[in-house]
Every structure is written in C-alpha cells, then in structure tokens.
C-alpha positions as CSV (number, residue, x, y, z in Angstrom):
1,X,-28.3,25.2,5.0
2,X,-30.8,28.1,4.6
3,X,-34.4,26.8,4.7
4,X,-35.3,28.0,1.1
5,X,-32.2,26.2,-0.3
6,X,-32.9,23.1,1.6
7,X,-36.5,22.9,0.3
8,X,-35.3,23.6,-3.2
9,X,-32.6,20.9,-3.2
10,X,-34.8,18.4,-1.5
11,X,-37.6,19.0,-4.1
12,X,-35.2,18.8,-7.0
13,X,-33.8,15.5,-5.8
14,X,-37.2,14.0,-5.3
15,X,-38.5,15.1,-8.7
16,X,-35.3,13.9,-10.5
17,X,-35.4,10.5,-8.8
18,X,-39.1,10.1,-9.5
19,X,-38.5,10.9,-13.2
20,X,-41.5,13.2,-13.3
21,X,-39.9,16.2,-15.1
22,X,-38.8,16.4,-18.8
23,X,-35.3,16.7,-20.0
24,X,-35.6,20.4,-20.9
25,X,-36.7,21.2,-17.3
26,X,-33.7,19.2,-15.9
27,X,-31.4,21.3,-18.0
28,X,-32.4,24.3,-16.0
29,X,-31.7,22.7,-12.6
30,X,-29.0,24.4,-10.6
31,X,-26.3,21.7,-11.0
32,X,-23.9,23.6,-8.8
33,X,-26.4,23.6,-6.0
34,X,-26.8,19.8,-6.3
35,X,-23.0,19.4,-6.3
36,X,-22.7,21.5,-3.1
37,X,-25.3,19.3,-1.5
38,X,-23.4,16.1,-2.6
39,X,-20.3,17.6,-0.8
40,X,-22.3,18.5,2.3
41,X,-24.1,15.2,2.6
42,X,-20.9,13.1,2.5
43,X,-21.6,11.7,-1.0
44,X,-25.0,10.4,0.1
45,X,-26.1,7.7,-2.4
46,X,-29.5,9.4,-3.0
47,X,-27.9,12.8,-3.7
48,X,-25.2,11.2,-5.9
49,X,-27.8,9.5,-8.1
50,X,-29.8,12.8,-8.4
51,X,-26.6,14.7,-9.5
52,X,-25.8,12.0,-12.0
53,X,-29.3,12.1,-13.6
54,X,-29.3,15.9,-13.7
55,X,-25.8,16.1,-15.2
56,X,-26.7,13.7,-18.0
57,X,-29.7,15.9,-18.8
58,X,-27.7,19.1,-19.4
59,X,-27.9,20.2,-23.1
60,X,-24.1,20.8,-23.6
61,X,-22.0,17.6,-23.7
62,X,-19.0,19.5,-22.2
63,X,-21.2,20.6,-19.3
64,X,-22.4,17.0,-18.9
65,X,-18.8,15.6,-18.8
66,X,-17.7,18.5,-16.5
67,X,-20.5,17.9,-14.0
68,X,-19.8,14.2,-13.8
69,X,-16.0,14.8,-13.3
70,X,-16.8,17.2,-10.4
71,X,-19.2,14.6,-9.0
72,X,-16.4,11.9,-9.2
73,X,-14.0,14.3,-7.4
74,X,-16.6,14.7,-4.5
75,X,-16.8,10.9,-4.3
76,X,-13.0,10.6,-4.2
77,X,-12.8,13.3,-1.4
78,X,-15.1,11.1,0.7
79,X,-13.1,7.9,0.1
80,X,-15.3,6.4,-2.6
81,X,-12.5,6.1,-5.2
82,X,-14.0,3.0,-6.9
83,X,-17.4,4.7,-7.3
84,X,-15.6,7.8,-8.5
85,X,-14.0,5.8,-11.3
86,X,-17.4,4.5,-12.4
87,X,-18.6,8.1,-12.6
88,X,-15.5,9.1,-14.6
89,X,-16.2,6.2,-17.0
90,X,-19.6,7.8,-17.7
91,X,-17.9,11.1,-18.3
92,X,-15.4,9.4,-20.6
93,X,-18.2,7.9,-22.7
94,X,-19.6,11.4,-23.3
95,X,-16.1,12.5,-24.3
96,X,-15.8,9.7,-26.8
97,X,-19.2,10.5,-28.3
98,X,-18.6,14.2,-28.7
99,X,-14.8,14.4,-28.8
100,X,-14.6,17.4,-31.2
101,X,-16.8,19.6,-28.9
102,X,-15.6,18.6,-25.4
103,X,-12.3,20.5,-25.5
104,X,-10.2,20.9,-22.3
105,X,-12.7,19.0,-20.2
106,X,-11.5,15.7,-21.8
107,X,-8.0,16.4,-20.4
108,X,-9.3,17.2,-16.9
109,X,-11.1,13.8,-16.9
110,X,-7.9,12.0,-17.9
111,X,-6.0,13.8,-15.1
112,X,-8.7,13.1,-12.5
113,X,-8.8,9.4,-13.5
114,X,-5.0,9.2,-13.2
115,X,-5.1,10.6,-9.7
116,X,-7.7,8.0,-8.7
117,X,-5.7,5.2,-10.2
118,X,-2.6,6.4,-8.3
119,X,-4.6,6.3,-5.0
120,X,-5.3,2.6,-5.8
121,X,-1.7,1.9,-6.4
122,X,-2.3,1.4,-10.2
123,X,0.6,3.6,-11.2
124,X,1.3,1.9,-14.6
125,X,-2.2,2.6,-15.8
126,X,-2.1,6.1,-14.4
127,X,1.1,6.8,-16.4
128,X,-0.6,6.1,-19.7
129,X,-3.4,8.6,-18.9
130,X,-1.0,11.3,-17.7
131,X,1.1,11.0,-20.8
132,X,-2.0,11.5,-22.9
133,X,-3.0,14.5,-20.8
134,X,0.5,16.0,-21.0
135,X,0.4,15.7,-24.9
136,X,-2.9,17.7,-24.9
137,X,-1.7,20.3,-22.5
138,X,1.5,20.9,-24.5
139,X,-0.5,21.1,-27.8
140,X,-2.7,23.8,-26.3
141,X,0.3,25.7,-24.8
142,X,-0.9,25.3,-21.2
143,X,2.5,25.4,-19.5
144,X,1.4,25.4,-15.9
145,X,-0.9,22.4,-16.4
146,X,1.8,20.6,-18.4
147,X,4.3,21.2,-15.5
148,X,1.7,19.8,-13.1
149,X,1.2,16.7,-15.2
150,X,5.0,16.2,-15.5
151,X,5.2,16.3,-11.7
152,X,2.4,13.7,-11.4
153,X,4.2,11.5,-14.0
154,X,7.4,11.8,-12.0
155,X,5.6,10.8,-8.8
156,X,4.1,7.7,-10.5
157,X,7.6,6.7,-11.9
158,X,9.1,7.2,-8.4
159,X,6.5,4.9,-6.9
160,X,7.4,2.3,-9.6
161,X,11.2,2.6,-8.7
162,X,12.0,4.0,-12.2
163,X,14.4,6.7,-10.9
164,X,16.1,7.7,-14.2
165,X,12.8,8.3,-15.9
166,X,11.5,10.1,-12.8
167,X,14.5,12.4,-12.7
168,X,14.0,13.3,-16.4
169,X,10.3,14.2,-16.0
170,X,10.8,16.1,-12.7
171,X,13.6,18.2,-14.4
172,X,11.3,19.0,-17.3
173,X,8.6,20.1,-14.8
174,X,11.2,22.2,-12.9
175,X,12.3,24.0,-16.1
176,X,8.7,24.8,-17.0
177,X,7.9,26.0,-13.5
178,X,10.9,28.3,-13.5
179,X,10.0,29.6,-17.0
180,X,6.5,30.6,-15.8
181,X,7.8,31.6,-12.3
182,X,5.6,29.2,-10.3
183,X,7.3,28.6,-7.0
184,X,4.5,26.1,-6.0
185,X,5.4,23.8,-9.0
186,X,9.1,24.4,-8.4
187,X,8.8,23.2,-4.8
188,X,7.0,20.0,-5.9
189,X,9.6,19.2,-8.7
190,X,12.6,19.8,-6.3
191,X,10.9,17.6,-3.7
192,X,10.6,14.7,-6.1
193,X,14.2,15.1,-7.3
194,X,15.3,15.2,-3.6
195,X,13.4,11.9,-3.0
196,X,15.1,10.2,-5.9
197,X,18.5,11.2,-4.6
198,X,17.5,10.1,-1.1
199,X,16.5,6.6,-2.4
200,X,19.9,6.4,-4.3
201,X,21.7,7.4,-1.0
202,X,23.1,10.6,-2.5
203,X,22.3,12.4,0.7
204,X,24.1,15.7,0.2
205,X,22.4,16.3,-3.1
206,X,19.1,15.3,-1.6
207,X,19.5,17.8,1.3
208,X,20.2,20.7,-1.1
209,X,17.1,19.8,-3.1
210,X,14.8,19.5,-0.1
211,X,16.1,22.9,1.2
212,X,15.4,24.4,-2.2
213,X,11.9,22.9,-2.2
214,X,11.3,24.4,1.3
215,X,12.4,27.9,0.0
216,X,10.1,27.7,-3.0
217,X,7.2,26.5,-0.8
218,X,7.7,29.6,1.5
219,X,7.6,31.9,-1.5
220,X,4.4,30.2,-2.6
221,X,2.9,30.3,1.0
222,X,2.3,26.5,0.6
223,X,2.6,25.3,4.2
224,X,1.7,21.7,3.4
225,X,4.6,21.4,0.9
226,X,6.8,23.3,3.3
227,X,6.0,20.8,6.0
228,X,6.9,17.9,3.8
229,X,10.2,19.4,2.7
230,X,11.4,20.4,6.2
231,X,10.5,16.9,7.4
232,X,12.6,15.3,4.7
233,X,15.5,17.7,5.5
234,X,15.5,16.3,9.0
235,X,15.5,12.7,7.7
236,X,18.5,13.5,5.5
237,X,20.4,15.2,8.4
238,X,19.8,12.0,10.4
239,X,21.3,9.9,7.6
240,X,24.3,12.2,7.5
241,X,24.8,11.8,11.3
242,X,23.8,15.3,12.2
243,X,21.5,14.2,15.0
244,X,20.9,17.5,16.8
245,X,20.2,19.4,13.6
246,X,17.8,16.6,12.6
247,X,15.9,16.8,15.9
248,X,15.7,20.6,15.6
249,X,14.3,20.4,12.1
250,X,11.8,17.8,13.2
251,X,10.6,20.1,15.9
252,X,10.1,22.9,13.3
253,X,8.1,20.5,11.2
254,X,6.1,19.5,14.2
255,X,5.1,23.1,15.0
256,X,4.2,23.7,11.3
257,X,2.0,20.5,11.4
258,X,0.2,21.9,14.4
259,X,-0.2,25.3,12.6
260,X,-1.8,23.8,9.4
261,X,-3.9,21.3,11.4
262,X,-2.2,18.2,10.0
263,X,-3.0,15.8,12.8
264,X,-1.7,12.6,11.2
265,X,1.5,14.5,10.0
266,X,2.1,15.7,13.5
267,X,1.9,12.1,14.9
268,X,4.2,10.8,12.2
269,X,6.8,13.5,13.1
270,X,6.5,12.7,16.8
271,X,7.2,9.0,16.0
272,X,10.3,10.1,13.9
273,X,11.5,12.3,16.8
274,X,11.2,9.2,19.0
275,X,13.6,7.3,16.8
276,X,16.1,10.3,16.7
277,X,16.0,10.4,20.5
278,X,16.6,6.7,20.7
279,X,19.6,6.9,18.4
280,X,21.1,9.4,20.9
281,X,20.4,7.3,23.9
282,X,17.8,9.8,25.1
283,X,15.5,6.9,25.9
284,X,13.0,8.6,28.3
285,X,12.4,11.4,25.7
286,X,12.0,8.8,23.0
287,X,9.4,6.9,25.0
288,X,7.4,10.1,25.5
289,X,7.5,10.9,21.8
290,X,6.3,7.4,20.9
291,X,3.5,7.5,23.4
292,X,2.3,10.9,22.1
293,X,2.3,9.6,18.5
294,X,0.4,6.5,19.6
295,X,-2.3,8.5,21.3
296,X,-2.9,10.6,18.2
297,X,-2.9,7.7,15.8
298,X,-5.4,5.8,18.0
299,X,-7.7,8.8,18.1
300,X,-7.6,8.9,14.3
301,X,-8.3,5.1,14.1
302,X,-5.1,4.7,12.1
303,X,-4.5,1.0,13.1
304,X,-1.3,0.5,11.1
305,X,0.4,3.5,12.6
306,X,-1.0,3.0,16.1
307,X,0.3,-0.6,16.1
308,X,3.7,0.4,14.9
309,X,4.1,3.2,17.5
310,X,2.9,0.8,20.2
311,X,5.7,-1.6,19.2
312,X,8.2,1.2,19.2
313,X,7.1,2.1,22.8
314,X,7.4,-1.5,23.8
315,X,11.0,-1.7,22.5
316,X,11.9,1.5,24.3
317,X,10.4,0.2,27.6
318,X,12.5,-2.9,27.2
319,X,15.6,-0.8,26.7
320,X,14.7,1.1,29.9
321,X,14.5,-2.3,31.7
322,X,10.7,-2.2,32.2
323,X,9.8,-5.5,30.6
324,X,6.4,-6.0,32.1
325,X,5.2,-2.6,30.7
326,X,6.9,-3.5,27.4
327,X,4.9,-6.8,27.3
328,X,1.6,-4.8,27.7
329,X,2.5,-2.5,24.9
330,X,3.7,-5.3,22.6
331,X,0.4,-7.1,23.1
332,X,-1.5,-3.9,22.4
333,X,0.5,-3.5,19.2
334,X,-0.4,-7.1,18.2
335,X,-4.1,-6.6,18.9
336,X,-4.2,-3.5,16.7
337,X,-2.4,-5.2,13.9
338,X,-4.8,-8.1,14.0
339,X,-7.9,-5.8,14.2
340,X,-6.7,-4.0,11.0
341,X,-5.7,-7.3,9.2
342,X,-2.2,-5.9,8.8
343,X,0.1,-9.0,8.4
344,X,3.4,-7.1,8.0
345,X,2.7,-5.0,11.1
346,X,1.5,-8.1,13.0
347,X,4.8,-9.8,12.1
348,X,6.8,-6.9,13.6
349,X,4.6,-6.9,16.8
350,X,5.3,-10.7,17.2
351,X,9.1,-10.2,16.8
352,X,9.0,-7.4,19.5
353,X,7.0,-9.6,21.8
354,X,9.4,-12.5,21.3
355,X,12.3,-10.3,22.2
356,X,10.6,-9.3,25.5
357,X,9.7,-12.9,26.3
358,X,13.3,-14.0,25.7
359,X,14.5,-11.2,28.1
360,X,12.1,-12.4,30.7
361,X,13.5,-15.9,30.4
362,X,10.4,-17.4,28.7
363,X,12.5,-19.0,25.9
364,X,9.9,-21.6,24.9
365,X,7.2,-18.9,24.4
366,X,9.8,-16.7,22.6
367,X,10.5,-19.5,20.2
368,X,6.8,-20.1,19.6
369,X,6.1,-16.4,19.0
370,X,9.0,-16.2,16.6
371,X,7.7,-19.2,14.7
372,X,4.3,-17.5,14.4
373,X,6.1,-14.4,13.0
374,X,8.0,-16.5,10.5
375,X,4.9,-18.3,9.3
376,X,3.1,-14.9,8.9
377,X,6.1,-13.5,7.0
378,X,6.1,-16.4,4.6
379,X,2.4,-16.0,3.9
380,X,2.9,-12.2,3.3
381,X,5.9,-12.9,1.0
382,X,3.8,-15.3,-1.1
383,X,1.0,-12.7,-1.3
384,X,3.4,-9.8,-2.2
385,X,5.2,-12.0,-4.8
386,X,1.8,-12.7,-6.5
387,X,0.9,-9.1,-6.5
388,X,4.3,-8.2,-8.0
389,X,3.7,-10.7,-10.8
390,X,0.2,-9.3,-11.4
391,X,1.6,-5.8,-11.5
392,X,4.3,-6.7,-14.0
393,X,1.8,-8.5,-16.2
394,X,-0.6,-5.5,-16.0
395,X,2.3,-3.1,-17.0
396,X,3.2,-5.4,-19.9
397,X,-0.4,-5.4,-21.1
398,X,-0.7,-1.6,-20.7
399,X,2.5,-1.0,-22.6
400,X,1.4,-3.4,-25.3
401,X,-1.9,-1.7,-25.7
402,X,-0.2,1.7,-25.8
403,X,2.2,0.5,-28.5
404,X,-0.8,-0.8,-30.6
405,X,-2.7,2.5,-30.1
406,X,0.3,4.5,-31.2
407,X,0.8,2.3,-34.2
408,X,-2.9,2.6,-35.2
409,X,-2.8,6.3,-34.8
410,X,0.3,6.5,-37.0
411,X,-1.3,4.3,-39.6
412,X,-4.4,6.4,-39.6
413,X,-2.4,9.6,-40.0
414,X,-0.5,8.0,-42.9
415,X,-3.8,7.0,-44.6
416,X,-5.1,10.6,-44.3
417,X,-1.9,12.0,-45.8
418,X,-2.0,9.5,-48.7
419,X,-5.6,10.4,-49.5
420,X,-4.7,14.1,-49.6
421,X,-1.8,13.4,-51.9
422,X,-4.1,11.4,-54.2
423,X,-6.6,14.3,-54.4
424,X,-4.1,17.0,-55.0
425,X,-1.7,15.2,-57.4
426,X,-4.1,13.2,-59.5
427,X,-2.6,14.7,-62.7
428,X,0.9,13.4,-61.7
429,X,0.2,9.7,-61.5
430,X,3.8,8.5,-61.5
431,X,4.8,11.0,-58.7
432,X,1.7,10.0,-56.7
433,X,2.6,6.3,-57.1
434,X,6.1,7.0,-55.8
435,X,4.7,8.8,-52.8
436,X,2.3,6.1,-52.0
437,X,5.1,3.5,-52.2
438,X,7.1,5.6,-49.8
439,X,4.2,5.8,-47.4
440,X,3.6,2.0,-47.5
441,X,7.3,1.5,-46.8
442,X,7.1,3.8,-43.8
443,X,4.0,1.9,-42.6
444,X,5.8,-1.4,-42.9
445,X,8.7,0.0,-40.9
446,X,6.3,1.3,-38.2
447,X,4.7,-2.2,-38.0
448,X,8.1,-3.8,-37.7
449,X,9.1,-1.3,-35.0
450,X,5.9,-2.0,-33.1
451,X,6.5,-5.7,-33.4
452,X,10.0,-5.3,-32.0
453,X,8.8,-3.2,-29.1
454,X,6.1,-5.8,-28.2
455,X,8.7,-8.6,-28.5
456,X,11.1,-6.6,-26.2
457,X,8.3,-6.1,-23.7
458,X,7.6,-9.8,-23.6
459,X,11.4,-10.5,-23.1
460,X,11.4,-7.9,-20.3
461,X,8.5,-9.7,-18.6
462,X,10.3,-13.1,-18.9
463,X,13.4,-11.5,-17.3
464,X,11.1,-10.1,-14.6
465,X,9.6,-13.6,-13.9
466,X,13.2,-15.0,-13.6
467,X,14.1,-12.2,-11.3
468,X,11.0,-12.9,-9.1
469,X,12.0,-16.6,-8.9
470,X,15.5,-15.5,-7.8
471,X,13.9,-13.1,-5.2
472,X,11.8,-16.0,-3.9
473,X,15.0,-17.9,-3.1
474,X,17.1,-14.9,-1.8
475,X,17.0,-12.7,1.2
476,X,16.4,-9.1,-0.1
477,X,18.6,-7.4,2.5
478,X,21.7,-9.5,2.7
479,X,21.6,-11.3,-0.7
480,X,22.1,-14.7,1.0
481,X,19.8,-17.7,0.5
482,X,16.6,-17.3,2.4
483,X,15.0,-20.0,4.6
484,X,13.0,-21.6,1.8
485,X,16.2,-22.0,-0.3
486,X,18.1,-23.3,2.7
487,X,15.5,-26.0,3.4
488,X,15.8,-27.1,-0.3
489,X,19.6,-27.2,-0.1
490,X,19.5,-29.1,3.2
491,X,17.3,-31.8,1.6
492,X,19.9,-32.1,-1.2
493,X,22.7,-32.4,1.3
494,X,20.9,-35.3,3.1
495,X,20.5,-37.1,-0.2
496,X,24.2,-36.7,-0.9
497,X,25.0,-38.1,2.6
498,X,22.8,-41.1,1.8
499,X,24.9,-41.8,-1.3
500,X,28.4,-41.0,-0.1
501,X,28.1,-41.1,3.7
502,X,30.3,-38.0,3.8
503,X,29.6,-36.0,7.0
504,X,28.2,-32.5,7.1
505,X,27.7,-30.0,9.9
506,X,25.1,-27.3,10.6
507,X,25.9,-24.0,12.3
508,X,23.1,-21.8,13.7
509,X,24.5,-18.2,14.3
510,X,22.7,-15.4,16.1
511,X,23.8,-11.8,16.5
512,X,24.0,-10.9,20.2
513,X,21.7,-8.2,21.6
514,X,20.4,-7.3,18.1
515,X,17.1,-6.0,19.4
516,X,19.1,-3.5,21.5
517,X,21.0,-2.4,18.4
518,X,17.7,-1.7,16.6
519,X,16.2,0.1,19.6
520,X,19.3,2.3,20.3
521,X,20.6,3.0,16.8
522,X,17.5,2.5,14.6
523,X,16.5,-0.1,12.0
524,X,18.8,1.4,9.3
525,X,21.9,0.7,11.5
526,X,20.4,-2.7,12.3
527,X,20.1,-3.5,8.6
528,X,23.7,-2.4,8.1
529,X,24.9,-4.7,10.9
530,X,23.0,-7.6,9.2
531,X,24.7,-6.8,5.9
532,X,28.1,-6.6,7.5
533,X,27.6,-9.9,9.3
534,X,26.6,-11.5,6.0
535,X,29.8,-10.2,4.3
536,X,31.9,-11.7,7.2
537,X,30.2,-15.0,6.6
538,X,30.8,-14.8,2.8
539,X,34.5,-14.1,3.2
540,X,35.0,-16.7,5.9
541,X,33.5,-19.8,4.1
542,X,34.2,-22.0,1.2
543,X,32.3,-21.8,-2.2
544,X,30.7,-25.2,-1.5
545,X,29.3,-24.0,1.9
546,X,25.7,-22.9,2.2
547,X,25.1,-19.5,3.9
548,X,21.4,-18.5,4.6
549,X,19.5,-15.9,6.6
550,X,17.3,-18.2,8.7
551,X,15.2,-15.4,10.1
552,X,15.6,-11.9,11.8
553,X,19.2,-11.8,13.1
554,X,19.7,-15.7,12.9
555,X,21.8,-17.2,10.2
556,X,22.5,-20.8,9.0
557,X,25.7,-22.4,7.7
558,X,25.8,-25.9,6.1
559,X,29.4,-27.2,5.8
560,X,29.6,-30.3,3.5
561,X,32.4,-32.8,4.2
562,X,33.1,-31.4,7.7
563,X,33.1,-33.2,11.0
564,X,32.3,-31.7,14.4
565,X,35.9,-30.6,15.1
566,X,36.3,-28.9,11.7
567,X,32.9,-27.1,12.2
568,X,34.0,-25.9,15.6
569,X,37.2,-24.4,14.2
570,X,35.3,-22.7,11.4
571,X,32.7,-21.3,13.8
572,X,35.3,-20.0,16.2
573,X,37.2,-18.3,13.4
574,X,34.0,-16.5,12.3
575,X,33.1,-15.5,15.9
576,X,36.6,-14.1,16.5
577,X,36.7,-12.2,13.2
578,X,33.3,-10.6,13.9
579,X,34.3,-9.7,17.5
580,X,37.6,-8.2,16.4
581,X,36.0,-6.1,13.7
582,X,33.9,-3.4,15.5
583,X,31.1,-1.8,13.5
584,X,31.3,1.9,12.9
585,X,28.4,4.3,13.4
586,X,29.4,7.8,12.4
587,X,32.8,8.0,13.9
588,X,32.0,5.8,16.9
589,X,32.8,2.0,16.8
590,X,30.8,-0.5,18.8
591,X,31.4,-4.2,19.0
592,X,29.1,-6.8,17.4
593,X,29.3,-10.4,18.6
594,X,27.5,-13.6,17.8
595,X,26.7,-17.0,19.4
596,X,27.0,-20.2,17.4
597,X,25.4,-23.6,17.9
598,X,26.7,-26.6,16.0
599,X,25.2,-30.1,15.2
600,X,26.5,-32.9,13.0
601,X,24.2,-34.9,10.8
602,X,23.7,-38.5,11.9
603,X,20.9,-39.7,9.6
604,X,18.0,-38.2,11.6
605,X,15.2,-35.9,10.3
606,X,16.3,-32.4,9.2
607,X,14.0,-30.9,11.9
608,X,15.8,-32.8,14.6
609,X,19.2,-31.8,13.2
610,X,18.2,-28.1,13.3
611,X,16.7,-28.4,16.7
612,X,20.0,-29.7,18.1
613,X,21.9,-26.8,16.6
614,X,19.2,-24.4,17.9
615,X,19.4,-25.9,21.4
616,X,23.2,-25.5,21.3
617,X,22.7,-21.9,20.3
618,X,20.4,-21.1,23.2
619,X,22.8,-22.9,25.6
620,X,25.5,-20.5,24.4
621,X,23.1,-17.5,24.9
622,X,22.4,-18.6,28.5
623,X,26.1,-19.2,29.2
624,X,26.9,-15.5,28.4
625,X,26.9,-15.2,24.5
626,X,29.8,-14.7,22.2
627,X,30.8,-18.4,22.1
628,X,30.5,-21.6,20.2
629,X,28.6,-24.6,21.6
C-alpha cells in the first residue's frame, strides 16, 4: 500500500472508531478505499467496524445498503459467512425503511443473502429469497440476471433432491441464456441438467449435456466451468464402462486444473484417476495417484479429503499385498478423521483398518475395530436423522410463511383495487356493490386456497416423518431391515419361543473378499454386489423369515420354526445359488461367494446366540470360505 494511502486509511479508521467527526464529514469518506482495505486486511474486525460505521453515514440510502452488501461479500470471501449475514441484515433493514428509493440494490442483497444461505446448507431458505429476486429481475426486464437467478434456484433444488423442479428451472435458464447469446450461462444450465440426468442414471443424456456445457464454457473462455464439465464427462464415461476414455478425460481435466491454479480440484481429480486405475487392475498407478492426492490435500489442511485419500492408499497397498504399509496409512487416515471431528470419514477409516487386521490374522482386533465403526455409524445416523427432521420442519415453516405472505400481498392488492373502484364509481352504487361482492368472494377463495395449501404442507410433513421412521428401520442401500430393526425382531422371536417353544435358527452371512471387490472395481460395483446379494436372499426365503443387513457386507437371517438341519439346507441353497450366478461388470462376469454361520436358539441371551453364529462364520472363513458351518 502506498504510504499516503496507508496514512489516509489509518487516520479515517481511527477517527471513525473514535466518533470524533460529524455525519456530514463521514459522508465524504472514500468508502471504496475502506472496502479495499477490508479486503486487503483479511476482514480485520477493526476495519470491518470502521466500514460499517462509514457506510451507515452515507447520505443516500441506496449507497448505504450497497456499501454494506459489498462489505458482507468481503466477509464471505474470507470465510466469515455468519458475520456476513449479520451485515446483510443491516442492509436489509435500510431496504425496508427506504424501499421505494433503493431500487436494484434490494435485489442484489437478496441474491447475496441466498448465496450465503446456500453455503450454510440452508437451501430451502435460499430458495425463497431467490424466487423473490427472480420476480424483480423479470419485472425490470433484466434477462441475464434472471437467467443467473434461475440457475441458482436450480442448484438449490438439485441439492434438495427435487429433480423435476430443478430440470424445469434449468431449462428456463437455458432458454433465456440462448436468447441473449450468453455461453457462460448456457454452460452452467447444461451442467445442472447433466447432473440431474447423472443422478437419475440416464448416463447417455448426461454425457451429451456435459459435453455441450464444455463447448459453451470454451466459447465463454470460462476455464473453471470447463474444468467441471470435462471432469463430469470423465465420470459418466466411467459409469458407461469406457475406462480408457474416462482416464484420458480425467488427465485433460488435471492439466486444466494445473493451468487455472485449482489446487484442490487437481487433488480431487488425482484421487478419481486412482479409482479408475484400480478398476482396471493398474494398482501401482492407482497407488501413485492416491498418494499424490493425499500430499496435496494435506498441504491444504483439507482433513476430510486427506483422510479419505489415505484410506484409499491403504486399501490399494492391501491389494498389492503390502499389509504393514497399509496398516500405517489406515492409522494415518483414522488420525486425520479424528483430528477433524469427521465421524463418517472416521467410520470408513475404521472399516479399512479392520479389513487389514483380518488379513493379518488379527481377528479379535478386527472384530473390535468393526464394532467401533458400527457404534460410530449408529451415532452418525441418529445425528443425520435429527438434522433431516429439522430441515423438513424448517422447509415446512418457510413454505407456510411464504404462503401467508403471498396471501397477505394478494389481499392488500385486492383492497387497493376495491378502493379505486369506490372512488371512480361512486355514482354507480349498485354496480360498485356488485364489484365489491365479487372481490370479497375472490378474497374468500384465496383464503380457502391458502388454508388448503398449508394443510397440504402439514400432511406432507407428517408423511415425511413416517418416511423417516421407516428409514430409521431400513438399510438405505439394500432396502432390507437394518441392525436396529433386526434386534427388535429378534427380541420378538425370543418372546414367541417362550410362549410356543417353537425352534428358530439364526444365519450370519458374509460376502467373501468384499474389500477386494471394492478396491478393484470401485464402491459403485461394491454397492451393486450388495444389492444383488440382498435380492438373492429375498427370493430364496419365506415371507415369515427376517432378512437384515447386519453391517458392511454381513447379513443376518432369522428362520422361525426351523431346526438346525433345516437351516443348514436353506443356507446351502442360498450359498449355491449365489456361487452359480456370477455378477456381471460391463461384459465380464466374476464370481461372488459367501460364507454362512448357523446357530439354533436354546433359551440363552441374544448376544450369545449371535456370537455362536458369528464364531461359526469365522470358522468358515478360516476353513477357506464359500461354505456353511
């Protein structure tokens, strides 16, 4: 900073904070200079307070609101999103006091606040603000800004999983962008549409859209958007089984990330390349890619990503038969996850470590580690379920408030119209009366409609609560009962035994070498193997049998009214059916087998019953897998 400017800014800040100059003098302060200083100082608290005081002393309310909005953006750029929202609230209070004279600045404040809310994950609240901003942009004929708001609305809807509404808004944005010939906005709209098709597994349509987005980004010279589009092209090619093309596109994206200086993007792409290499059994290359990504994430202090890539490296080292090195990397992954208080990532690290311990023959330690992972997963599930309920309630409240605001605005407009009619048509009393009655009827209908909409919103929330209860009892991937539901059903089965003395058997089933499947073919294929195994269990059991995902690749069957011999016959039938039905990846089949441990209930504690089944399962694993014990 030049010496004169430094002295000027320092003096102004000191005088403002001391409160020793009158308001008319503050109005002449160079607010732009202060804002530049706020940026350069990293949103220093002293400078921020000086800018806020100077902004509120400007004579023009629009200038006051604009300066506060720019100050909030500076705070957001330096990671102070909550403080930025406080500053925006001050700007919004000025807008409300001088709404008729603020103009377009009021819309900019809405858009900025919506972006901040999206960064905090509050997408339902952001949607309401963006819809208000969009209405104003359209009213003033600002097509480019309207297209930009439509894209932001589509992005929020995508995050909320509302794919149909997201598609509608993104298509509207695309039509506007094409009408004003804005390739930049076209690229963003096509990218969002591609993402929706990707989530719906319409991969060919998604690939076309991502390629169109990349072409538009090139025309706009928008390298950041080009990088995102090419990266998604590669992901879709991977899903379509075009491995070499996917790797090549990832390499193009990697070079582009280096060109634009996107360090975190580069590391993410290196991690993706590692998975692609692993899927093609190019394990040494995969390990190098994971280690490169880890080094970059660690330098950036991105604990979540660093822990994940360390776990990937551990898995690859295990595949390369280097278990001691794999242990070191798994422990490093666990340390990073714990340092960052990242329970989901910590659970993954524990599962990887358990797999390595089992490979080394440390079965007791492997079981303890898996038990820790399970407890952590249950705590995370309870936390996420609570957050989901809170989010649904917040969405309901926001929608209810919006309905009330729309209703009040409509009623207000009707009152204005009625007053105009009274003034203009005072000499036609009967006609005026008829018009007033019509308006009152419309008002009643609007109230009734608002009541129906609020009632519907309440019904939707009740359905959502019921769905959450179902999710709490069901495994999300396979649709089977989860461990919690299985424990409840086991307790009921014990009570039935105490009444009728009818025997029941417990089967513990575990997919053989599942960790290797994940490491070699990727977690998407691993998930499909789990879904396939769940379907085999569904079609091989009776309606009265309980099927549950017990944890990871381990499943539990409870067979009421079945003795040990019957359970063994059922288990061997499942095992043979699975072994004789190879799983298909692309056009290449590979076998999937499972080991089964069986125990019969004799009146002991449930934990002892399950331990006997689990001991039998591990005995089968030690004896060579693909068997019933």
